[in-house]
PQR file with spaces between the fields and no chain letter, atoms N, CA, C, O and H, PARSE charges and radii, in Angstrom:
ATOM       1  N    MET     1       0.760   -1.227   -0.075 -0.4000 1.5000
ATOM       2  CA   MET     1       0.030    0.027   -0.016 -0.0000 2.0000
ATOM       3  C    MET     1       0.905    1.216    0.011  0.5500 1.7000
ATOM       4  O    MET     1       1.852    1.304    0.792 -0.5500 1.4000
ATOM       5  N    CYS     2       0.568    2.183   -0.890 -0.4000 1.5000
ATOM       6  CA   CYS     2       1.365    3.648   -0.936 -0.0000 2.0000
ATOM       7  C    CYS     2       0.455    4.816   -0.197  0.5500 1.7000
ATOM       8  O    CYS     2      -0.724    5.026   -0.485 -0.5500 1.4000
ATOM       9  H    CYS     2      -0.201    2.112   -1.524  0.4000 1.0000
ATOM      10  N    LEU     3       1.075    5.416    0.632 -0.4000 1.5000
ATOM      11  CA   LEU     3       0.302    6.652    1.208 -0.0000 2.0000
ATOM      12  C    LEU     3       0.912    7.979    0.636  0.5500 1.7000
ATOM      13  O    LEU     3       2.128    8.090    0.474 -0.5500 1.4000
ATOM      14  H    LEU     3       2.032    5.246    0.866  0.4000 1.0000
ATOM      15  N    GLY     4       0.063    8.941    0.349 -0.4000 1.5000
ATOM      16  CA   GLY     4       0.497   10.144    0.064 -0.0000 2.0000
ATOM      17  C    GLY     4       0.450   10.974    1.463  0.5500 1.7000
ATOM      18  O    GLY     4      -0.541   10.881    2.187 -0.5500 1.4000
ATOM      19  H    GLY     4      -0.924    8.851    0.481  0.4000 1.0000
ATOM      20  N    ILE     5       1.537   11.770    1.807 -0.4000 1.5000
ATOM      21  CA   ILE     5       1.760   12.293    3.226 -0.0000 2.0000
ATOM      22  C    ILE     5       1.281   13.741    2.745  0.5500 1.7000
ATOM      23  O    ILE     5       1.705   14.230    1.698 -0.5500 1.4000
ATOM      24  H    ILE     5       2.343   11.845    1.219  0.4000 1.0000
ATOM      25  N    PRO     6       0.340   14.416    3.609 -0.5600 1.5000
ATOM      26  CA   PRO     6       0.086   15.920    3.480  0.2800 2.0000
ATOM      27  C    PRO     6       1.420   16.616    4.158  0.5500 1.7000
ATOM      28  O    PRO     6       1.939   16.211    5.198 -0.5500 1.4000
ATOM      29  N    MET     7       1.815   17.581    3.486 -0.4000 1.5000
ATOM      30  CA   MET     7       2.859   18.566    4.034 -0.0000 2.0000
ATOM      31  C    MET     7       2.406   19.931    3.470  0.5500 1.7000
ATOM      32  O    MET     7       1.807   20.163    2.420 -0.5500 1.4000
ATOM      33  H    MET     7       1.394   17.910    2.641  0.4000 1.0000
ATOM      34  N    GLN     8       2.800   20.700    4.343 -0.4000 1.5000
ATOM      35  CA   GLN     8       2.768   22.147    4.130 -0.0000 2.0000
ATOM      36  C    GLN     8       4.153   22.743    3.698  0.5500 1.7000
ATOM      37  O    GLN     8       5.226   22.538    4.266 -0.5500 1.4000
ATOM      38  H    GLN     8       3.286   20.511    5.196  0.4000 1.0000
ATOM      39  N    ILE     9       3.905   23.616    2.453 -0.4000 1.5000
ATOM      40  CA   ILE     9       4.895   24.419    1.816 -0.0000 2.0000
ATOM      41  C    ILE     9       5.332   25.194    2.576  0.5500 1.7000
ATOM      42  O    ILE     9       4.488   25.839    3.197 -0.5500 1.4000
ATOM      43  H    ILE     9       3.033   23.783    1.992  0.4000 1.0000
ATOM      44  N    LYS    10       6.847   25.490    2.880 -0.4000 1.5000
ATOM      45  CA   LYS    10       7.602   26.357    3.728 -0.0000 2.0000
ATOM      46  C    LYS    10       8.524   27.366    2.631  0.5500 1.7000
ATOM      47  O    LYS    10       8.793   28.520    2.963 -0.5500 1.4000
ATOM      48  H    LYS    10       7.533   24.966    2.375  0.4000 1.0000
ATOM      49  N    SER    11       8.832   26.975    1.711 -0.4000 1.5000
ATOM      50  CA   SER    11       9.705   27.802    0.623 -0.0000 2.0000
ATOM      51  C    SER    11       9.507   27.325   -0.596  0.5500 1.7000
ATOM      52  O    SER    11       8.984   26.211   -0.567 -0.5500 1.4000
ATOM      53  H    SER    11       8.614   26.037    1.441  0.4000 1.0000
ATOM      54  N    ILE    12       9.734   27.755   -1.706 -0.4000 1.5000
ATOM      55  CA   ILE    12       9.369   27.438   -3.114 -0.0000 2.0000
ATOM      56  C    ILE    12      10.882   28.327   -3.948  0.5500 1.7000
ATOM      57  O    ILE    12      11.168   29.524   -3.896 -0.5500 1.4000
ATOM      58  H    ILE    12      10.159   28.660   -1.729  0.4000 1.0000
ATOM      59  N    GLU    13      11.581   27.231   -4.640 -0.4000 1.5000
ATOM      60  CA   GLU    13      12.717   27.757   -5.465 -0.0000 2.0000
ATOM      61  C    GLU    13      12.546   26.657   -6.791  0.5500 1.7000
ATOM      62  O    GLU    13      12.732   25.441   -6.759 -0.5500 1.4000
ATOM      63  H    GLU    13      11.349   26.259   -4.682  0.4000 1.0000
ATOM      64  N    ASN    14      12.135   27.497   -7.948 -0.4000 1.5000
ATOM      65  CA   ASN    14      11.895   26.987   -9.091 -0.0000 2.0000
ATOM      66  C    ASN    14      10.967   25.756   -8.837  0.5500 1.7000
ATOM      67  O    ASN    14       9.898   25.983   -8.271 -0.5500 1.4000
ATOM      68  H    ASN    14      11.984   28.485   -7.974  0.4000 1.0000
ATOM      69  N    TYR    15      11.255   24.541   -9.180 -0.4000 1.5000
ATOM      70  CA   TYR    15      10.480   23.216   -9.128 -0.0000 2.0000
ATOM      71  C    TYR    15      10.366   22.685   -7.711  0.5500 1.7000
ATOM      72  O    TYR    15       9.618   21.733   -7.490 -0.5500 1.4000
ATOM      73  H    TYR    15      12.123   24.357   -9.639  0.4000 1.0000
ATOM      74  N    THR    16      10.946   23.151   -6.910 -0.4000 1.5000
ATOM      75  CA   THR    16      11.465   22.377   -5.494 -0.0000 2.0000
ATOM      76  C    THR    16      10.982   23.168   -4.510  0.5500 1.7000
ATOM      77  O    THR    16      11.194   24.380   -4.459 -0.5500 1.4000
ATOM      78  H    THR    16      11.554   23.925   -7.089  0.4000 1.0000
ATOM      79  N    ALA    17      10.297   22.508   -3.665 -0.4000 1.5000
ATOM      80  CA   ALA    17       9.486   23.201   -2.302 -0.0000 2.0000
ATOM      81  C    ALA    17      10.253   22.419   -1.266  0.5500 1.7000
ATOM      82  O    ALA    17      10.618   21.247   -1.358 -0.5500 1.4000
ATOM      83  H    ALA    17      10.125   21.524   -3.707  0.4000 1.0000
ATOM      84  N    ARG    18      10.450   23.304   -0.211 -0.4000 1.5000
ATOM      85  CA   ARG    18      10.672   22.676    1.196 -0.0000 2.0000
ATOM      86  C    ARG    18       9.408   22.674    1.877  0.5500 1.7000
ATOM      87  O    ARG    18       8.685   23.636    2.135 -0.5500 1.4000
ATOM      88  H    ARG    18      10.154   24.256   -0.137  0.4000 1.0000
ATOM      89  N    CYS    19       9.231   21.365    2.150 -0.4000 1.5000
ATOM      90  CA   CYS    19       7.917   21.106    2.854 -0.0000 2.0000
ATOM      91  C    CYS    19       8.258   20.456    4.228  0.5500 1.7000
ATOM      92  O    CYS    19       9.303   19.887    4.546 -0.5500 1.4000
ATOM      93  H    CYS    19       9.818   20.583    1.941  0.4000 1.0000
ATOM      94  N    GLU    20       7.019   20.693    5.044 -0.4000 1.5000
ATOM      95  CA   GLU    20       7.065   20.210    6.438 -0.0000 2.0000
ATOM      96  C    GLU    20       5.945   19.637    7.048  0.5500 1.7000
ATOM      97  O    GLU    20       4.850   20.201    7.065 -0.5500 1.4000
ATOM      98  H    GLU    20       6.171   21.155    4.785  0.4000 1.0000
ATOM      99  N    ALA    21       6.178   18.464    7.587 -0.4000 1.5000
ATOM     100  CA   ALA    21       4.925   17.737    8.306 -0.0000 2.0000
ATOM     101  C    ALA    21       5.436   17.145    9.501  0.5500 1.7000
ATOM     102  O    ALA    21       6.429   16.417    9.493 -0.5500 1.4000
ATOM     103  H    ALA    21       7.067   18.006    7.574  0.4000 1.0000
ATOM     104  N    LYS    22       4.623   17.509   10.793 -0.4000 1.5000
ATOM     105  CA   LYS    22       4.800   17.011   11.922 -0.0000 2.0000
ATOM     106  C    LYS    22       6.450   17.215   12.341  0.5500 1.7000
ATOM     107  O    LYS    22       6.912   16.269   12.979 -0.5500 1.4000
ATOM     108  H    LYS    22       3.817   18.101   10.799  0.4000 1.0000
ATOM     109  N    GLY    23       7.230   18.159   12.101 -0.4000 1.5000
ATOM     110  CA   GLY    23       8.426   18.589   12.450 -0.0000 2.0000
ATOM     111  C    GLY    23       9.623   18.252   11.614  0.5500 1.7000
ATOM     112  O    GLY    23      10.770   18.649   11.817 -0.5500 1.4000
ATOM     113  H    GLY    23       6.854   18.927   11.583  0.4000 1.0000
ATOM     114  N    VAL    24       9.087   17.236   10.361 -0.4000 1.5000
ATOM     115  CA   VAL    24       9.791   16.775    9.541 -0.0000 2.0000
ATOM     116  C    VAL    24      10.079   17.601    8.239  0.5500 1.7000
ATOM     117  O    VAL    24       9.121   17.830    7.500 -0.5500 1.4000
ATOM     118  H    VAL    24       8.155   16.914   10.196  0.4000 1.0000
ATOM     119  N    SER    25      11.175   18.010    7.940 -0.4000 1.5000
ATOM     120  CA   SER    25      11.051   18.552    6.474 -0.0000 2.0000
ATOM     121  C    SER    25      11.897   18.087    5.293  0.5500 1.7000
ATOM     122  O    SER    25      13.068   17.724    5.401 -0.5500 1.4000
ATOM     123  H    SER    25      11.953   17.823    8.540  0.4000 1.0000
ATOM     124  N    ARG    26      11.347   18.122    4.393 -0.4000 1.5000
ATOM     125  CA   ARG    26      11.806   17.551    3.058 -0.0000 2.0000
ATOM     126  C    ARG    26      11.590   18.510    1.901  0.5500 1.7000
ATOM     127  O    ARG    26      10.667   19.308    1.745 -0.5500 1.4000
ATOM     128  H    ARG    26      10.396   18.418    4.306  0.4000 1.0000
ATOM     129  N    ASP    27      12.762   18.233    1.033 -0.4000 1.5000
ATOM     130  CA   ASP    27      12.612   18.778   -0.567 -0.0000 2.0000
ATOM     131  C    ASP    27      11.868   17.971   -1.312  0.5500 1.7000
ATOM     132  O    ASP    27      12.119   16.769   -1.397 -0.5500 1.4000
ATOM     133  H    ASP    27      13.512   17.584    1.160  0.4000 1.0000
ATOM     134  N    VAL    28      10.680   18.656   -2.052 -0.4000 1.5000
ATOM     135  CA   VAL    28       9.747   17.964   -2.582 -0.0000 2.0000
ATOM     136  C    VAL    28       9.525   18.671   -3.944  0.5500 1.7000
ATOM     137  O    VAL    28       9.321   19.878   -4.070 -0.5500 1.4000
ATOM     138  H    VAL    28      10.476   19.633   -1.983  0.4000 1.0000
ATOM     139  N    SER    29       9.606   17.536   -5.196 -0.4000 1.5000
ATOM     140  CA   SER    29       9.591   18.172   -6.363 -0.0000 2.0000
ATOM     141  C    SER    29       8.259   18.733   -6.784  0.5500 1.7000
ATOM     142  O    SER    29       7.277   18.029   -6.552 -0.5500 1.4000
ATOM     143  H    SER    29       9.771   16.555   -5.094  0.4000 1.0000
ATOM     144  N    LEU    30       8.073   19.953   -7.398 -0.4000 1.5000
ATOM     145  CA   LEU    30       6.785   20.437   -7.933 -0.0000 2.0000
ATOM     146  C    LEU    30       6.495   20.229   -9.336  0.5500 1.7000
ATOM     147  O    LEU    30       5.513   20.758   -9.857 -0.5500 1.4000
ATOM     148  H    LEU    30       8.871   20.526   -7.586  0.4000 1.0000
ATOM     149  N    PHE    31       7.261   19.520   -9.948 -0.4000 1.5000
ATOM     150  CA   PHE    31       7.514   19.098  -11.483 -0.0000 2.0000
ATOM     151  C    PHE    31       6.158   18.818  -11.931  0.5500 1.7000
ATOM     152  O    PHE    31       5.685   19.353  -12.934 -0.5500 1.4000
ATOM     153  H    PHE    31       8.058   19.090   -9.525  0.4000 1.0000
ATOM     154  N    MET    32       5.425   17.858  -11.090 -0.4000 1.5000
ATOM     155  CA   MET    32       4.093   17.160  -11.613 -0.0000 2.0000
ATOM     156  C    MET    32       3.054   18.041  -11.271  0.5500 1.7000
ATOM     157  O    MET    32       1.902   17.617  -11.184 -0.5500 1.4000
ATOM     158  H    MET    32       5.809   17.424  -10.275  0.4000 1.0000
ATOM     159  N    MET    33       3.366   19.375  -11.039 -0.4000 1.5000
ATOM     160  CA   MET    33       2.206   20.189  -10.478 -0.0000 2.0000
ATOM     161  C    MET    33       2.616   21.636  -11.256  0.5500 1.7000
ATOM     162  O    MET    33       2.419   22.703  -10.674 -0.5500 1.4000
ATOM     163  H    MET    33       4.302   19.720  -11.110  0.4000 1.0000
ATOM     164  N    GLN    34       3.119   21.599  -12.426 -0.4000 1.5000
ATOM     165  CA   GLN    34       3.661   22.787  -13.019 -0.0000 2.0000
ATOM     166  C    GLN    34       2.414   23.667  -13.371  0.5500 1.7000
ATOM     167  O    GLN    34       2.534   24.892  -13.344 -0.5500 1.4000
ATOM     168  H    GLN    34       3.279   20.733  -12.899  0.4000 1.0000
ATOM     169  N    GLU    35       1.190   23.067  -13.710 -0.4000 1.5000
ATOM     170  CA   GLU    35       0.013   23.907  -13.977 -0.0000 2.0000
ATOM     171  C    GLU    35      -0.556   24.443  -12.739  0.5500 1.7000
ATOM     172  O    GLU    35      -0.929   25.615  -12.804 -0.5500 1.4000
ATOM     173  H    GLU    35       1.092   22.072  -13.732  0.4000 1.0000
ATOM     174  N    GLU    36      -0.675   23.943  -11.828 -0.4000 1.5000
ATOM     175  CA   GLU    36      -1.085   24.433  -10.388 -0.0000 2.0000
ATOM     176  C    GLU    36      -0.324   25.613   -9.666  0.5500 1.7000
ATOM     177  O    GLU    36       0.880   25.635   -9.410 -0.5500 1.4000
ATOM     178  H    GLU    36      -0.373   22.992  -11.775  0.4000 1.0000
ATOM     179  N    GLU    37      -1.191   26.519   -9.407 -0.4000 1.5000
ATOM     180  CA   GLU    37      -0.622   27.627   -8.545 -0.0000 2.0000
ATOM     181  C    GLU    37      -0.362   27.221   -7.251  0.5500 1.7000
ATOM     182  O    GLU    37      -1.241   26.902   -6.450 -0.5500 1.4000
ATOM     183  H    GLU    37      -2.169   26.501   -9.615  0.4000 1.0000
ATOM     184  N    LEU    38       1.058   27.225   -6.984 -0.4000 1.5000
ATOM     185  CA   LEU    38       1.592   26.701   -5.251 -0.0000 2.0000
ATOM     186  C    LEU    38       2.047   27.804   -4.784  0.5500 1.7000
ATOM     187  O    LEU    38       2.771   28.494   -5.502 -0.5500 1.4000
ATOM     188  H    LEU    38       1.772   27.484   -7.635  0.4000 1.0000
ATOM     189  N    ASN    39       1.740   28.186   -3.550 -0.4000 1.5000
ATOM     190  CA   ASN    39       2.437   29.073   -2.747 -0.0000 2.0000
ATOM     191  C    ASN    39       2.736   28.625   -1.455  0.5500 1.7000
ATOM     192  O    ASN    39       2.202   27.620   -0.986 -0.5500 1.4000
ATOM     193  H    ASN    39       1.152   27.625   -2.967  0.4000 1.0000
ATOM     194  N    VAL    40       3.741   29.456   -0.711 -0.4000 1.5000
ATOM     195  CA   VAL    40       4.182   29.226    0.645 -0.0000 2.0000
ATOM     196  C    VAL    40       2.830   29.093    1.662  0.5500 1.7000
ATOM     197  O    VAL    40       1.824   29.799    1.588 -0.5500 1.4000
ATOM     198  H    VAL    40       4.175   30.272   -1.092  0.4000 1.0000
ATOM     199  N    ASP    41       3.046   28.139    2.508 -0.4000 1.5000
ATOM     200  CA   ASP    41       1.663   27.874    3.349 -0.0000 2.0000
ATOM     201  C    ASP    41       0.552   27.081    2.694  0.5500 1.7000
ATOM     202  O    ASP    41      -0.384   26.696    3.394 -0.5500 1.4000
ATOM     203  H    ASP    41       3.864   27.566    2.569  0.4000 1.0000
ATOM     204  N    ASP    42       0.588   26.822    1.445 -0.4000 1.5000
ATOM     205  CA   ASP    42      -0.087   25.678    0.829 -0.0000 2.0000
ATOM     206  C    ASP    42       0.096   24.255    1.406  0.5500 1.7000
ATOM     207  O    ASP    42       1.167   23.838    1.849 -0.5500 1.4000
ATOM     208  H    ASP    42       1.349   27.135    0.877  0.4000 1.0000
ATOM     209  N    PHE    43      -1.071   23.544    1.356 -0.4000 1.5000
ATOM     210  CA   PHE    43      -0.745   22.185    1.585 -0.0000 2.0000
ATOM     211  C    PHE    43      -0.917   21.250    0.480  0.5500 1.7000
ATOM     212  O    PHE    43      -1.875   21.418   -0.274 -0.5500 1.4000
ATOM     213  H    PHE    43      -1.941   23.882    0.996  0.4000 1.0000
ATOM     214  N    VAL    44      -0.074   20.247    0.285 -0.4000 1.5000
ATOM     215  CA   VAL    44      -0.053   19.388   -0.822 -0.0000 2.0000
ATOM     216  C    VAL    44       0.235   17.922   -0.334  0.5500 1.7000
ATOM     217  O    VAL    44       0.879   17.694    0.690 -0.5500 1.4000
ATOM     218  H    VAL    44       0.705   20.110    0.898  0.4000 1.0000
ATOM     219  N    VAL    45      -0.296   16.939   -1.149 -0.4000 1.5000
ATOM     220  CA   VAL    45       0.120   15.639   -0.854 -0.0000 2.0000
ATOM     221  C    VAL    45       1.180   15.105   -1.543  0.5500 1.7000
ATOM     222  O    VAL    45       1.182   15.204   -2.770 -0.5500 1.4000
ATOM     223  H    VAL    45      -0.820   17.124   -1.981  0.4000 1.0000
ATOM     224  N    VAL    46       2.400   14.361   -0.772 -0.4000 1.5000
ATOM     225  CA   VAL    46       3.531   14.180   -1.287 -0.0000 2.0000
ATOM     226  C    VAL    46       3.546   12.614   -1.300  0.5500 1.7000
ATOM     227  O    VAL    46       3.093   11.887   -0.416 -0.5500 1.4000
ATOM     228  H    VAL    46       2.398   14.280    0.225  0.4000 1.0000
ATOM     229  N    HIS    47       4.145   12.234   -2.454 -0.4000 1.5000
ATOM     230  CA   HIS    47       4.390   10.550   -2.731 -0.0000 2.0000
ATOM     231  C    HIS    47       5.601   10.419   -3.355  0.5500 1.7000
ATOM     232  O    HIS    47       5.827   11.037   -4.395 -0.5500 1.4000
ATOM     233  H    HIS    47       4.513   12.825   -3.172  0.4000 1.0000
ATOM     234  N    VAL    48       6.496    9.614   -2.798 -0.4000 1.5000
ATOM     235  CA   VAL    48       7.813    9.403   -3.284 -0.0000 2.0000
ATOM     236  C    VAL    48       8.570   10.704   -3.750  0.5500 1.7000
ATOM     237  O    VAL    48       9.276   10.687   -4.758 -0.5500 1.4000
ATOM     238  H    VAL    48       6.312    9.111   -1.953  0.4000 1.0000
ATOM     239  N    GLY    49       8.377   11.968   -2.886 -0.4000 1.5000
ATOM     240  CA   GLY    49       9.376   12.841   -3.340 -0.0000 2.0000
ATOM     241  C    GLY    49       8.742   14.023   -4.171  0.5500 1.7000
ATOM     242  O    GLY    49       9.320   15.092   -4.366 -0.5500 1.4000
ATOM     243  H    GLY    49       7.804   11.981   -2.066  0.4000 1.0000
ATOM     244  N    TYR    50       7.400   13.682   -4.667 -0.4000 1.5000
ATOM     245  CA   TYR    50       6.797   14.447   -5.721 -0.0000 2.0000
ATOM     246  C    TYR    50       5.539   15.038   -5.034  0.5500 1.7000
ATOM     247  O    TYR    50       5.003   14.213   -4.295 -0.5500 1.4000
ATOM     248  H    TYR    50       6.931   12.814   -4.508  0.4000 1.0000
ATOM     249  N    ALA    51       4.835   16.414   -5.085 -0.4000 1.5000
ATOM     250  CA   ALA    51       3.891   16.844   -4.732 -0.0000 2.0000
ATOM     251  C    ALA    51       2.684   16.514   -6.015  0.5500 1.7000
ATOM     252  O    ALA    51       2.888   16.842   -7.184 -0.5500 1.4000
ATOM     253  H    ALA    51       5.271   17.085   -5.685  0.4000 1.0000
ATOM     254  N    ILE    52       1.816   16.032   -5.694 -0.4000 1.5000
ATOM     255  CA   ILE    52       0.719   15.149   -6.436 -0.0000 2.0000
ATOM     256  C    ILE    52      -0.533   15.951   -6.526  0.5500 1.7000
ATOM     257  O    ILE    52      -1.158   16.001   -7.585 -0.5500 1.4000
ATOM     258  H    ILE    52       1.651   15.766   -4.745  0.4000 1.0000
ATOM     259  N    GLN    53      -0.957   16.636   -5.359 -0.4000 1.5000
ATOM     260  CA   GLN    53      -2.278   17.015   -5.308 -0.0000 2.0000
ATOM     261  C    GLN    53      -2.249   18.270   -4.308  0.5500 1.7000
ATOM     262  O    GLN    53      -1.701   18.130   -3.215 -0.5500 1.4000
ATOM     263  H    GLN    53      -0.449   16.596   -4.499  0.4000 1.0000
ATOM     264  N    LYS    54      -2.847   19.528   -4.675 -0.4000 1.5000
ATOM     265  CA   LYS    54      -3.086   20.368   -3.692 -0.0000 2.0000
ATOM     266  C    LYS    54      -4.306   20.176   -2.904  0.5500 1.7000
ATOM     267  O    LYS    54      -5.368   19.959   -3.488 -0.5500 1.4000
ATOM     268  H    LYS    54      -3.293   19.642   -5.563  0.4000 1.0000
ATOM     269  N    ILE    55      -4.245   20.236   -1.623 -0.4000 1.5000
ATOM     270  CA   ILE    55      -5.252   20.144   -0.773 -0.0000 2.0000
ATOM     271  C    ILE    55      -5.578   21.373    0.238  0.5500 1.7000
ATOM     272  O    ILE    55      -4.886   22.390    0.273 -0.5500 1.4000
ATOM     273  H    ILE    55      -3.382   20.412   -1.148  0.4000 1.0000
ATOM     274  N    SER    56      -6.666   21.163    1.020 -0.4000 1.5000
ATOM     275  CA   SER    56      -7.027   22.408    1.927 -0.0000 2.0000
ATOM     276  C    SER    56      -6.115   21.720    3.327  0.5500 1.7000
ATOM     277  O    SER    56      -5.609   20.605    3.453 -0.5500 1.4000
ATOM     278  H    SER    56      -7.228   20.337    0.992  0.4000 1.0000
ATOM     279  N    GLU    57      -6.168   23.013    4.364 -0.4000 1.5000
ATOM     280  CA   GLU    57      -5.576   22.812    5.635 -0.0000 2.0000
ATOM     281  C    GLU    57      -6.287   21.543    6.291  0.5500 1.7000
ATOM     282  O    GLU    57      -5.810   20.555    6.849 -0.5500 1.4000
ATOM     283  H    GLU    57      -6.579   23.919    4.261  0.4000 1.0000
ATOM     284  N    GLN    58      -7.673   21.947    6.008 -0.4000 1.5000
ATOM     285  CA   GLN    58      -8.410   20.935    6.869 -0.0000 2.0000
ATOM     286  C    GLN    58      -8.406   19.386    6.459  0.5500 1.7000
ATOM     287  O    GLN    58      -8.560   18.466    7.261 -0.5500 1.4000
ATOM     288  H    GLN    58      -8.061   22.749    5.554  0.4000 1.0000
ATOM     289  N    GLU    59      -8.204   19.247    5.079 -0.4000 1.5000
ATOM     290  CA   GLU    59      -8.093   17.851    4.475 -0.0000 2.0000
ATOM     291  C    GLU    59      -6.615   17.533    5.093  0.5500 1.7000
ATOM     292  O    GLU    59      -6.565   16.464    5.701 -0.5500 1.4000
ATOM     293  H    GLU    59      -8.079   19.995    4.427  0.4000 1.0000
ATOM     294  N    ALA    60      -5.607   18.162    5.046 -0.4000 1.5000
ATOM     295  CA   ALA    60      -4.331   17.566    5.732 -0.0000 2.0000
ATOM     296  C    ALA    60      -4.642   17.217    7.244  0.5500 1.7000
ATOM     297  O    ALA    60      -4.239   16.145    7.696 -0.5500 1.4000
ATOM     298  H    ALA    60      -5.648   19.030    4.552  0.4000 1.0000
ATOM     299  N    GLN    61      -5.313   18.054    7.991 -0.4000 1.5000
ATOM     300  CA   GLN    61      -5.588   17.741    9.456 -0.0000 2.0000
ATOM     301  C    GLN    61      -6.022   16.485    9.547  0.5500 1.7000
ATOM     302  O    GLN    61      -5.594   15.650   10.345 -0.5500 1.4000
ATOM     303  H    GLN    61      -5.641   18.924    7.624  0.4000 1.0000
ATOM     304  N    THR    62      -7.179   16.266    8.450 -0.4000 1.5000
ATOM     305  CA   THR    62      -8.015   15.053    8.680 -0.0000 2.0000
ATOM     306  C    THR    62      -7.148   13.858    8.274  0.5500 1.7000
ATOM     307  O    THR    62      -7.116   12.884    9.026 -0.5500 1.4000
ATOM     308  H    THR    62      -7.527   16.944    7.802  0.4000 1.0000
ATOM     309  N    ALA    63      -6.538   13.863    7.288 -0.4000 1.5000
ATOM     310  CA   ALA    63      -5.467   13.045    6.986 -0.0000 2.0000
ATOM     311  C    ALA    63      -4.488   12.529    8.193  0.5500 1.7000
ATOM     312  O    ALA    63      -4.411   11.338    8.495 -0.5500 1.4000
ATOM     313  H    ALA    63      -6.564   14.653    6.677  0.4000 1.0000
ATOM     314  N    TRP    64      -3.845   13.432    8.762 -0.4000 1.5000
ATOM     315  CA   TRP    64      -2.828   13.373    9.806 -0.0000 2.0000
ATOM     316  C    TRP    64      -3.717   12.540   11.272  0.5500 1.7000
ATOM     317  O    TRP    64      -3.228   11.743   12.072 -0.5500 1.4000
ATOM     318  H    TRP    64      -3.907   14.399    8.517  0.4000 1.0000
ATOM     319  N    GLU    65      -4.951   13.011   11.224 -0.4000 1.5000
ATOM     320  CA   GLU    65      -5.782   12.484   12.377 -0.0000 2.0000
ATOM     321  C    GLU    65      -5.747   10.913   12.098  0.5500 1.7000
ATOM     322  O    GLU    65      -5.323   10.088   12.908 -0.5500 1.4000
ATOM     323  H    GLU    65      -5.347   13.658   10.573  0.4000 1.0000
ATOM     324  N    LEU    66      -6.199   10.656   10.974 -0.4000 1.5000
ATOM     325  CA   LEU    66      -6.352    9.222   10.381 -0.0000 2.0000
ATOM     326  C    LEU    66      -5.147    8.427   10.419  0.5500 1.7000
ATOM     327  O    LEU    66      -5.217    7.215   10.621 -0.5500 1.4000
ATOM     328  H    LEU    66      -6.543   11.326   10.317  0.4000 1.0000
ATOM     329  N    TYR    67      -4.065    9.011   10.242 -0.4000 1.5000
ATOM     330  CA   TYR    67      -2.743    8.491   10.147 -0.0000 2.0000
ATOM     331  C    TYR    67      -2.287    7.984   11.692  0.5500 1.7000
ATOM     332  O    TYR    67      -1.856    6.866   11.974 -0.5500 1.4000
ATOM     333  H    TYR    67      -4.008    9.996   10.078  0.4000 1.0000
ATOM     334  N    ASP    68      -2.464    8.920   12.454 -0.4000 1.5000
ATOM     335  CA   ASP    68      -2.229    8.909   13.934 -0.0000 2.0000
ATOM     336  C    ASP    68      -2.996    7.718   14.443  0.5500 1.7000
ATOM     337  O    ASP    68      -2.348    6.919   15.118 -0.5500 1.4000
ATOM     338  H    ASP    68      -2.814    9.828   12.224  0.4000 1.0000
ATOM     339  N    GLN    69      -4.071    7.507   14.263 -0.4000 1.5000
ATOM     340  CA   GLN    69      -5.045    6.509   14.646 -0.0000 2.0000
ATOM     341  C    GLN    69      -4.545    4.984   13.996  0.5500 1.7000
ATOM     342  O    GLN    69      -4.673    3.956   14.662 -0.5500 1.4000
ATOM     343  H    GLN    69      -4.597    8.156   13.714  0.4000 1.0000
ATOM     344  N    MET    70      -4.002    4.982   12.710 -0.4000 1.5000
ATOM     345  CA   MET    70      -3.549    3.789   12.122 -0.0000 2.0000
ATOM     346  C    MET    70      -2.283    3.636   13.075  0.5500 1.7000
ATOM     347  O    MET    70      -2.117    2.584   13.692 -0.5500 1.4000
ATOM     348  H    MET    70      -3.897    5.817   12.169  0.4000 1.0000
ATOM     349  N    LEU    71      -1.606    4.445   13.161 -0.4000 1.5000
ATOM     350  CA   LEU    71      -0.330    4.333   14.118 -0.0000 2.0000
ATOM     351  C    LEU    71      -0.625    3.571   15.433  0.5500 1.7000
ATOM     352  O    LEU    71      -0.192    2.469   15.768 -0.5500 1.4000
ATOM     353  H    LEU    71      -1.742    5.300   12.661  0.4000 1.0000
ATOM     354  N    ALA    72      -1.422    4.364   16.074 -0.4000 1.5000
ATOM     355  CA   ALA    72      -2.040    4.013   17.469 -0.0000 2.0000
ATOM     356  C    ALA    72      -2.523    2.596   17.463  0.5500 1.7000
ATOM     357  O    ALA    72      -2.018    1.949   18.380 -0.5500 1.4000
ATOM     358  H    ALA    72      -1.774    5.259   15.801  0.4000 1.0000
ATOM     359  N    ALA    73      -3.290    1.965   16.758 -0.4000 1.5000
ATOM     360  CA   ALA    73      -3.734    0.744   16.697 -0.0000 2.0000
ATOM     361  C    ALA    73      -2.852   -0.405   16.318  0.5500 1.7000
ATOM     362  O    ALA    73      -3.072   -1.586   16.587 -0.5500 1.4000
ATOM     363  H    ALA    73      -3.700    2.490   16.013  0.4000 1.0000
ATOM     364  N    ASP    74      -1.628    0.173   15.534 -0.4000 1.5000
ATOM     365  CA   ASP    74      -0.502   -0.849   15.413 -0.0000 2.0000
ATOM     366  C    ASP    74       0.313   -1.053   16.511  0.5500 1.7000
ATOM     367  O    ASP    74       1.077   -2.015   16.590 -0.5500 1.4000
ATOM     368  H    ASP    74      -1.449    1.133   15.316  0.4000 1.0000
ATOM     369  N    SER    75       0.188   -0.166   17.401 -0.4000 1.5000
ATOM     370  CA   SER    75       1.234   -0.274   18.508 -0.0000 2.0000
ATOM     371  C    SER    75       0.716   -1.349   19.475  0.5500 1.7000
ATOM     372  O    SER    75       1.370   -1.646   20.475 -0.5500 1.4000
ATOM     373  H    SER    75      -0.433    0.615   17.337  0.4000 1.0000
């Protein structure tokens, strides 16, 4: 199973964004979303290092709540 991880854009340089989620920062490629207007503080779904979808802050929060529940159940 593959999961997309919601992350918040903290900075953008060309087609690379520095994104953060739960205190973890990663460089993320925006190449697949060239047609989408993305800005600092936007939320995106990240899969294998690529932003694949823009989402709302509420959608990101809901996803993280579900992931936290899944991790808690696995413990």
